[in-house]
N, C-alpha and C positions, 0 to 999 in steps of 0.2 A: 395825079395820084396813081398809085399802083393798084392793079387788080388783086385783091386778097381772096375773094370768093367769086366764082362764076359757076352757076348751076342752071342747066337747061333740062335736067332730069333724064337726058338721053342714056346715061350710064346706069340708070336704075331699072330693075326688072319690073314689068307690069304686075300689079297685084297690091294687096294691102300691106302697109307698113304696120306690123302688129306683132307684139309678144304678149301672150296671155298675162293678164293682170289680176292678181288675186291676193288674199291675205298671206299667201306664202311669202310675198315680197316684204312683209313687215320685218322679217328677220332672216330671210334667205337672199342670196345674191342672184339676180337674174342672169341667165346665161349670156345674152347678147348685150347687156347693159342698155337695152333699148336704143341702140345705135343703128342707123340705116344710112350708109354712105357717110356724107359729111354731117348728117342730121342726127340729133338726139331728141327723142320724144320726151319733152320736158314736163308736160302735164298729162295725167292719165286719170281715169275715173271709173269705178266699178259699175256705175250706172250706164256706161256706154255699151257694156256687154260684149262688144267686138271692136273692130278697127274703126278709126275715124279718118285716117289718112290712106289715100289710094293713089297709086300710079297707074295711069291708063293712057290709051292712045286717043288722040284727037287730030283729025286731018293729017295723019301721017307723022305726027310727032308725039312725044310723051309729055304728059303734064301731070301735075300733082293736084289732087282734089281733096278737100275736107268735106265729109259726106253727111254731117248731121248738125242739128241745132243743139248748142251747149253753151249757154251764156253763164251758167254757174261756174263751170270749169272750162275756161276757154282753151281749146286745143292749140298747142304751141309746139313748133319744131324749132330747136335752137341750133346755132352753128357759130363757128368763129372762135376768136380768142378773147378771154375775159379781160385782157390788157388793152384791147382796142379802144381808142377814144375817138378822135375826130375821124369822120368817115362820110362817104357818100354812098347811098343805097339806090339801086334801080331795081324795081320789081314790076313784072307784068302780071296782072291778075284779072280774073273775070268773075265778079261777084254773081252768085246764083240765088241770092236771097237778100231781102232787106231787113232781116230780123235780128241782126247782130253786127259786131265789128269784124271787119276783115282788113288785113294789111300786113305791116311789118313791125317788128320790135327792134330796138337798138339800145345800146348801153344797158343791156340786161344784167342786173346784179344777181338775180335769181328768177325763177319762173313766176314770181309774184311781185317783182319790183323791176320796172323797166319803163322806157318811153315807147309809145306806140303811135303809128300814123297809118291812116287808111280811110275807109268808108264805113259809115254806120247810119242807118235810118235817115237817108236823104241828105247826108252831108259828108264833106271831106273834113278830116279833123287831125289834130296832133294832140296827144295827151300823155299823162303820167299815171302809172299805177305803183303803189307801194302797199302791199298787203291789202288792208280793207279800204285804203284811200284811193279814190278815183278823181282825177283832176283834168279838165279840158284846158289846154294851153291856148289853142286857137281852133276855129272852125268856120266853115262857110257852106251854104247850100250847094248841093251837087246832085245831078241826075246821073247815076252810074249803072243802073240796071239796063240790060239789053244793049250794051255798048261794045260788046266783044271784050277783047283784052285791053286793059287800060294801063298805061305806063305811069307808075307812081315813083316819084323821086324824093329822096330825103337827103338833106345835108346837115350834119351836126358838126359845128366848129366852136369849141369852147362852150359857152352857155347859149350860143345862138343856134336855133333850129329853123330850117327852111323846108317846106313841103310844097310840092307842086304836082298837079294832075288835072287833066281835062281843061287846061288853060287857067286853072285857079291856083293862086299862090298864097301860102300861109307863112307867117313868121311868128316865132315865139322865142322867149328867152327864159331859160331855166337851167340852173347849175347843180341840181341835186345829185344827178348821176353823171360822172365824167368818163366812165369807161365801162365796158362790158360786152357781152356777146350780142349777136344779131339773130334774126330768125323771122319766121312767118307765123301769123296768128289768124285764126278764123273761128268766130263763135257760131257761124252758120255756113252753109255750103258755099264754097268758093274754089275756083281753080287758079293755079299759078303755073305759068309757062317759063318764067325766067326770074332769076334772083342773082344780083351782083352787088358786091361790096368793094369799094375802093378806099384806100388809105395809104399811109406812109409805111411801106414794107420794111425799110431799113430801120425806122424808128421803132416799129413793133418788134423787130428782131432784136434790137438792142435792149429793149425793155424785158423781153423774154430771157435774154442772156443774163442780165443783171439779176432777175428774179431767180433763175436757176443757180447762179453763182451763190446768191444768198442762201438758197435752200441747201445747196451742197455744204456750205459752212455750218448750217444748223444740223444737218444730218451727221456731220463729223463729231458732234458733241454727244451723240447718242449711240449706245451699243446697238449693233444690228442683229437681226435674228440668226440663230444657229440651230440647225435641225438636231433635235434630241432623239426622236424616234418616229418612225413611220411604219404602219402596219395595216394589214387588210382587216376589214370588218366582216368578211365572209358573207353569210346570209342574214346577219343580224344588224346591218347598217340601218341608219335612220336619218331623219332631218334634225332640226334643232330641238331634240328631246333628250337632254343630257342632265345628269346630276353628278355631283362630286361629294365624296365623304369617305371617312375611314370605315369601310364596311367590316373588316375582319380584325380590327383592334391592333394592327401592327404599327400604328403611328404614321402610316403613309396613306395618302388619299387615293381611293380607287375611283373608277368611272362606272356609272350605271346608265345604260342606254335603253330607251323605250321605243318599241315598234308599235304601230297601230294599223287599224283598218277603219274605213269611213262608214258611218251610219247615216241614216236619214238623208238629208239634202247633200251630204258630202262634207259639211262643215262640223260634224260631230264625231271626232275620232274616238275609238275605244282601244284600249291597250290589248294587244294580242300576245305581246312577248316582251320580257325584260332580260337584258344580259348584263352581268356584272363582270368587269375585267380590270386588270391592273393597268397602270400607265405604260407598261411594256407591251400591252396587247394580249396578255394571257387571260383566258376565260376562267372566272371563279365559279360561276353557276349561271343557269338560265331558268326562267319561268316561262312556260308557254312554248309555242312552236314558232321558230323564226320563219320569215317570209323572204324569199329571194327578190320579191318585187314589193317592198313595203310602201304603204301610202305615206305621203309627206303631210303632216298635220298642219292645218291652218289655224291652230290654237294650241293651248297647253295640253299636256297629258297629265292626268292626276296621279302623280307619284313623287315621293320625297325620300331622302335618307336622313334619319334622325333617331335619337334615343327616345322612342315613343313611350315605352313602359317603365322607364326609370331604372333599368337594371345596369346602367353604365356602359352598355354596348349598343351599337347602332342597329336599328331595324330599318326595313324598307316598308313604307306604307304606300299602298297603291289601290286603285279601283279597277276591277276586272270582273266581267260577267255579272254586273250589278251587285257586287259585294265590295265593301271596304275591307282590305286585308292587311294584316301586319305580319311580316315575315322576318326571320332571322337574317341580319345583314351579312353574316359570314357564310351562310349556307343557302339562303333563299327559301328555307323550309317554313311553311306556314305556322304561325304561333296562335293567331286567333283572327276572327272575322265577324262582320255583321252586314246585313243587307243595306243597300243604299236606301234613302228615303223614297217614299211614294212620290211619283211625279205630280206636281200641283196642277190644278186646272189652269190652262193658259189664260182664261178670262180673269184670273185672280190678280194679274199684274200687267200694267201697261208697258212694262219693259220687255215683254215677249213680243218680238217682231216677226215678220215673215221669214227672217233668217233663223231665228232662235226657236220658234214655236215647234218645229218638227221634233225636237228632243222630248217633248211631252207625249209623243205617241206611245212611248213605252210605259209600262206599269210603274217601273221604278226609274229614278233619275239615272242618267248616264254618267254624271259627274264630269264637270268641266275642269276643275282644278282643286287641289287639296293643299292645305297649309297647316302649319303647326303653331300652337300658341300655349301659353300658360294662363288658363282661365279660372282655375280653382286653387285655393291655398293648399289643398291636400295633394295636388298633382306633383308627382315626383319626376315624371318625364315630360311629355308634351300632350296637351289636348289637341283635338283635331277639328279643323274647319273644312267643310266641303261646300262648294258652290256649283250652281248651274250657270247657264248663260241666258240672260243677264239679270235674273230676277230674284234668286233665292240663295241664302246662305244658311247652312246648318252647322251647329256646334255639337261636338261629341266629347266625352271624356277620353282619357288615354286608353280606356278599355272599350271604347266605341259605344258608350251609353249616351243616348240623346240628352242634350243640355238645353238648347234653345234653337229657334228657327226665326229668321227674319225675311220678309219680302221687301225688296228695295232695288234701286238701280245699282247693281253690284259692280259694274265694270268688269275687268278681266281678272284681277288678282289682288287679294288683300295684303295690306302691310300690317304686321303686328308689332307692337312696341308698348312698353310701360311708360306712359308719359305723365301719369299723375302720382307716381312714386309709391303705389300701394303694393308693389311686388307682383301684380297681375297685369297681363297684357290688355291694352286697348286694341281695337280692330278698326283700322282705316279700310273702308270698303266702298268703292265708288266715290260718291261725293259725301259720304257719311262717315262720322266717327262714332263707333259703338264702344260702350264700356264692356268689361269682361263678361257681364251678365247679359249682353245683347241689347241693353237699353241705349237709346240715342243720346249722344252728347251734342251733335249738330248735324245738319244736312244742308248742303249748299244749294240743292235743288236746281242745278244747272242742267243743260241739255246734253245730247249725245251720251257718251259714257267715258269713263276714265280708263286710260291704258297704262298708267304708271303712277306710283305714289312714293314720295320720299318725305320723311319727317326728321329734320336735322337741326342742329345749331349751326346754321350756315355762316353766321358772322364771326363765330369764335366759340371757344369752349365754355365761356360764361354767358353767352347770348341766349335769348329765348328760342325755344324750338318753333319752327314754322313748317308748314306743310306745302310741298310743291306737287303739282299735278300735271301730268301729260293728259290733257282733257279733250283729245280729238278735235272736233269742230269748234269747241269752246276755247281752243288754243292752250296757252300756258297759264296756269292759275297758281298764285301764292296766297295762302291764308294763314291765320293764326290758329291756336288750339281752341278758340271759341267760335270758329267758323266765320270770322270776319275776313273778307277778301282784301288783301293788301295790294295786289297787282294782278292784272289779266291782260294778256297780249294775244290777239287773234292773228296768228302768223300762218294760218293754214291748219291742216289736220295734224296736230302735234301727237306723235305716235309713241315716242320713247323719251326717257328722261334718265340722266345720270348726274352724280354729284362727285366732285373731287377738286383737288388743288390744281386745276388746269392752268392757272396763271399765277405762279408763285410770286410775281411782282406785285400782286394785288392782295389786300387783306381778306381773310376769310376763305370760304369755299365758293366755287362757281357751280352753276347749274347748266347742264348742256341738254338740249333737246334736238330731236330730228323729226321731220314730217314724213308722212307716207301718202295716204289717200289724197289724190288730187295733185299734190305738189311734192312728189317724193324727193328726199335728199336735202331739203333746206334745213340747215342746222342753225341754232342760236345759242348764245351763251348769255346767262343772266348773273347779276350779282346777288348778294344776300337779301337785298330789298326788292328783287324782282325786276330791276332795271335792265334793259337790253344793253349788253356790252358790244356785241357784234353778231351779224348774221353772215352766212356763207352758204354756198351750194356746191359741195365738193363732188357729189355723185348723184346720178338720177335714180337712186334706190334708197330704201330705209336701211337701218343698221341697228344692232343691239347697243351701239355706242357705250360699251362697257369701259369704265375707267380702269386703266392698267398701271400697276406699279412696276414699271419697266426699268427705271434707273436706280431705284432704291434711295433716292434723296428726298422723298416726300412729294414730289410732283406727280401728277397723274397725266397720262396720255389717253386719248380717246381711240378705242379700237373701232375701226371702220369696217374692215373685212380682211380676209386673207387674199383677196384678188391681187395678183402681182402688179397690175397696172393701176387699178382704180380702188385699191384698198390700202392697208397699212395702219399705222398709228399716227394720229394727228396731235399737234400741240394746241394750246389755247388760242393760237392765231390762225388755226386751220391749215398749218403747213404739214405736209406728209413727211415727218422727220424720220420715220422708220418704215421701210418698205420690205415686204416679203419677197424672197427670191423667186424668179421664174424657173423653178425646179420641178414643175409638174405636180406640186402638192394640191390637194383638194381645197376648194374655197367656197363651197356652198354655204357652210355654217362655220361659226367660230365662237369661242368663249375663252375666258381667262381663268387660270387656277394656279395657286402656289402648291404644286405637287411636292417640291423638294423641301418645303418649310424654310426656305432661305429668306422669306420676307419679300422676295420679288416674284412677280407673276410669270408663269409660262402661258403661251397662247396655243390653244388647241384648235386645229382646223380639220374639218371632215366633210365627207358626203356619204352617200349610202354605201360606198365601196371601200373607203379607206380613211385613215386618220393620221394626222401628222402633228407633232408637238414641237414647238420652238421655244427656246429660251434666249435671253440676251447674252451676247458675247461677253465672256469674262465675268459671268454672274458670281457675285459674292453675297454674303449675308447682309441683310439690311434691316433697320427697324420695321416692325410689322405695323401696318395700318389696318384700320377696321374696314372689312368688306361687308357687303350685304350677307346675311347669314346663309350658309350653304344648305341649311335644313329647310329653307323656303326659296327654292329656285323656281324661276318662271321666265318665260319669254316676255312677260308683261310686268315684271317687277322693275322698279327703278333701282339701278345699280349704284352703290356708293363706295367710295374709297376715301376715308377721312381719318385724321389722327386723334380724334377725341370722340367721347361718347355723346 
């Protein structure tokens, strides 16, 4: 067999393998993509606080060490080709603790689904992991501590797996995973001095050629990106805090950007400045003072574009300086305002955590997100919903008069929709469905909190509406309008959710999710009944996964990011059928918007310095599909692109 990977860590610089890991990565692209030489840090966890992998010197050579105990989120470095199947692995490792598994992974489909072999709690073992499933395929007692570096060998050939170390041999037979990446894994401290993978290089090369040929054929079916406009954002640039809407009534959508500064623990941004501009980059107006070094928010900012007062023209509603303010969309001039609610006692709700409690240090609430809804028959514009994180939601009239207040597990952002046909909106908030008057319809009473909600007729225009949730550690949840859970899949921390016709060959709409905390980048597609169609791991980061109407023929593509190498638009098979050019454009943030009114979406890419807008080559008018409403934009809303109501 040929040597495919040979790593003795001599080419790696001493020090930690680390890129800061925070909520920024929920919808911003990390600069390094967490790549270190041949390795990708496949699992990460906010509880680690700092690095877990360290390159250091030992007896005149460089070795790799995993430095902490973490059995809940096993640290894993991945390498190699996803097409690799039969292989032989040789690793030299020095276990430094008996408290967890240490060894190698192979045929890794993603960082939650792979074979693993190595040592754990007094034994040599080979096993399988697939999300919540753990299965031991073979094991034998082994004394492996204080033995120095131990050579571990693994051979995978078809369904046969052989493992040997310390004179012990294991044999197993399992054919669930036939190909995938390799890597090292350590739930507790362990050192690695060498890692080698052998396989059939010519066969792997031919498989890669066939896959790339197939991908090139698929790409040829799709229009590729064409740069429409690129312009500087001056001193008013920002992270993913953007809104779209026709601010000045000219029939063309404009852009509204929000800048912020951090309060309290740093997780509570407050708006310091808003800038309205055209899609050509011309400034219409500004509120507040821009900052040349803006903070990048790790949450939403509370601002929207909507006809709030019912005069037929757009307003901007925003929270600044502890006031809810409604301003004229065309000029930015204040129309009216009201103070934000008093901060509740943190002891009043179990959903205040060590992360969210500092927001209550202020006399009045900071405001985590704002949304618009029709809650009263007499409302001509939109009534207002304001929430904190993650315990309270307040409702106000369109004139900012208090209506009702609820304390519950709010999650990040509400979904408003009239699902009972009375002409007024219900409010999906966290695991609860509230009627327009704030009364509870149901509460699923699950753990963690909800990061995204969609309520759609997934199976077809005449089907019953169902509710899909990106529910963090609770995974993906599908329920009906009475709160009965239809399906639940714990696939890791499900962070984001979108709905669209990603697979036109299948009936109905598909639901797409992506993970972040712990296992970033794992994507899954579900059918209308919540059954898993496929999973994949295209990138080691999260993404807005917005559905994009790129072709105009009714199909939706998944926006991954604007990164020229690790971004693009994916089809329902996970193929990167549209790639953005390596032309120096920004790629920290991205969003889709139909500026031209053609029915096709343009893709907006930006960072704190500049913005670029791309359209599809040869763009023509197309039948319009229903998007998530632009008057309720959020980093935590579920994005939909569907042909029916």
